[in-house]
Structure formats: C-alpha cells, structure tokens
N, C-alpha and C positions, 0 to 999 in steps of 0.2 A: 561105476566102471562098466564099460561096454563088455558084454560077455561074448564068447565065441559064437554062440547062437545068434546074437544080435548082429554081429559082424557078417555072418553068413546071410542073414535075412536082408542086409543092406544091398546084396547083389541084385535084388529085384529092381533097384533104381537104375540099373545099367540101361534100361530102356530109354532113359532120359539123357544118357551119355552122349557126348559129341560123336558125330560120324567119323569114320576112319580118316578121311581127308582133313577134317577140321582138327582132329587130335594131332595129326602129323604136322599140320601148319602151326599149331600152338607150341609144339615141342621145338620147332625151329625158332619161333619167336623168343622162347625162353633162353635160348643159347646166347642171345645178345641183350644185356641188361637195358640198354636204351630202348630197344624195340619193345621189350616187356613193359617198361615204364610207360611208353606212349600207348600201348595196347590197354594198359590198366587205366590210364586217364580216360581213354575212350569208353571204357566199361562203366564209368561212373553214372549211376542213375539210369541204366538201360539194360536190356537183355543181352545175353551172350551172342544171339543171332545178329542183333543190331550193332554190337561191338565189332563183330567180324566184318560186317558190311562197311562200317566206317573205316576200319583198318585197310580193307581192300581198296576203298576209295582213295585213301591217303597214299597208298603205295603207287597207285596209277598216276598221281600228280607229282609226287615228291620222292626223292631219295630219303629214307628215314634215317637221318643223321642230325646231330645237334647243329652243325654248321649250316646245313641247308634249311632246316626248319626255323632257325632263328631269323632267317632272311625272308621267310615265306610271306607272300601277300596274304594278309589276314582274311580278306574276303574269299580268295581262291581256296585257302585252306579250310575255311568254314564250310564252303560249298562241298568240298571233297569229303568231309566227314559228316555231312548232314544226316545221313541215315542213322547215326548214333544218338541223335537228340542233343539238346543243349549245345549245338554245334558252335555257336558264336562264343560262348563261355569257354568251351574246350579248345577252340582255335587259339584264343588269346592265351590260355594256360599253356598250351604246347609251345607257343612262341616264347613265352616268358621262361619256361623250364629250360628250353634249348639254349636260350641266351645265358641263363645262369650257369649251365653246365660248361659252356664255352668260356665264359669269363672267369669262372672260379675253379673249374676242374679240367681245363685245357681240352674241353670237348670229349672227355672220356669218362667211362664208368667202370672200366675193368679193375680199377683200384679197389672196388667194393669186395672183390673176391679175397683180398688180402686183409680185410678188416674184420674185427669181431662183429657179431650181430648188433651189439650195443653201439659201437662206433658207427657202423653203417647206417643204423636207424637214425641216429642223431644227425648225421649228415643229410640223409634223404629228406628228413622233415624240414630242412632249410629250403627245399625247393618250393617255388610258388604253387599254391593250391594242392600240395601233397600232404595228406593226413596219415594217420596210423595204418589204415587198411592198405592204402596204396604202397606205403613203405614196406609193410610186412609181406605183400605179394612178392616184391623184389627180394627181400631177405629170405623168404621161405624157399625161393628157387635156388638160393645159394647154400643156406644152412639147414634146410629141411623144415617140414611142417611142425615138428615137435618144438623147434626153437623159435618159430615165428608163426603161431597159429593165427590165421587171418579171420577177423571178425567183421562181418557185414550185417546188413539188416536182418537177413534170415538167421544167421548164427546168433545174433543178439536176441531175437524173438524166442528161439528154441531154448536158449539158456535161461531166460526168464520163466518160461512156461514149465521147464523141468524143475525149477526151484533152485537152480544153482546160484543165481544172483537175484537181486531185486531190481525193480524198474529204473532205479537211479544209478545203477552200477556203471563205473567208468570202463573204458575200453580194456585197460590192462587187467582188471579184475575178471571181466568176462573171458578174456583170452586165457587167463590162468585156469579158471574153473572148468572151462570146456576142454582145454588140453589135458587136464587131469583125469578125465573120464576115458581117455584113449589108452589101451594097453600097448604102448609104443614098441616094447620089445617083441611082442607077439606079431605085430603087423610090420615088422622091419622089412623094408624093401617094397612095401605096398602102402606106405603112408599117404602118398598123394591120392591113390585110388580110394582108400577108405575114407579119408577126410572129404574127398569129392562126393562120394556116395552119401555120406552123412549130410553134406550141404544140400544135396538133391532131396533128401528126406525132409529137411527143414523147409525147403522151398515148396515142395509139392504135397506133402502130407501134413506138415505142421504149418500150413499156409496161414496168411494173416486173417482172412475172413472166416473161413469155415474149416478149421483143423479137423482132420479125420482121426481122432484119438483112438477109436476102436480098432483101427487097422494098423496102428503105429507099432513098430517093433520095439520102441522104447517105452511103451505104456507102463511097464512094471516099475520103471525108475523115474517116471514123470509125475510131478505133483498135480499138474492140470488134469492129466488122464485119470489119475487115481481119485481125484476129487469129484470127477464126473460120474464115477461108478455108483 
C-alpha cells in the first residue's frame, strides 16, 4: 500500500505534468466521450505531445463527430493526424470506429453514462481496434480511476518490477493488483492526480532501460529495488 509519505513524494513528478493550457484542453476533451475516444486512439504508441499535435491537426480538418469522421477521406485524415505516428493505421481505425458508432449506436456515446462499468466496457470492446486500455480510459472518466484503473506499458512494467504480478500476467490481474496499492479513501477527490503522478514515476524513474531505483519513492515496497541493494 502506498503510504502518505510516498504520496507526498510523488508531488515531485509535477514537473512533468501537462502545462496549464494542455490540462485545460484535456479537461474539455473528457467532457465528450467521443472526443476522448478519438484522443485515446491517437495516443496509441506515441507520446502525449504527439497525441496533442495529432488531435489539433484533426480538429483543423474535421469536426470531431462520428457522422463526419465516418465519411472522411482516409488520405486527408491520415495526413491530418500524421504527427501522432502510425497515422495510416489510426486513420482507418477512426473511420471504422465512427462508422460502427453511427450504425450501431445512432452516432452517440452519451448512453455510456447510464451503464455500469461492466456493461460499458463490454460495449466499448466491440469497437474496431479498441482494447482494454482504451476502453478503461473512457470508463475511468465516467466511473473514476478506482473502478477502471488504466494499465499501459509503463504501468505493466512497474507492476512486474514491484513484484505485484509476474511477466505473464493478464491485463485484469495487473489492473487489480495495482489498484489495490492505492489508499482510495485517503486520496478521494485527488484520484486522477495521484494516479497520474504514479504513472509519471513509472515512465521517468522506473523507465524501461535504466530504472533509477535508488531515487525511487517506492523502493521500500519494490522487489527489484530491494534485490539490488
């Protein structure tokens, strides 16, 4: 379990936090499930900076709605989001997702707010190219991070190194074990911030190539850090 001291130490990762205008922009994106869905698709296999550039490029060329994007010229769409990488794959995915939403959900996603997290997740996973992580980004914006803990490459790596799971662990197991180390009652109202700071620690301190175990605030509860002592 993360201690109060550890949570306080996580504040030093604020230096990697989004700039004020970027954070404001993301809060606006989160208000509309379809916008957040598209933003999350653009975030696949790229940095947050490149995701933002791709999203801005998309907004300049298209209205971000299922009806418009399902009819988008694939080459034009691909060029608009080129800054995010894998733009051809993502362009096709965005068109397919938009078409599915129009044909199966009447072009709307607001019904998600009325569904349980289990029902919402089941439906979101039907979308072309949408996996657990992307589905949980949407669900966490509705039900909170405790109910839908998002696991990406960085979260998976830190869970394995801490000894919470083994290298063959499935998404749901990693999600459960990581979620269990957070004192949710104590951080009520700050869940998004604390989880975000934890993710930044995973990215910048528990990095893939040269993890800086000696300076990690989680060293006392981490298998890898303790084995290196």
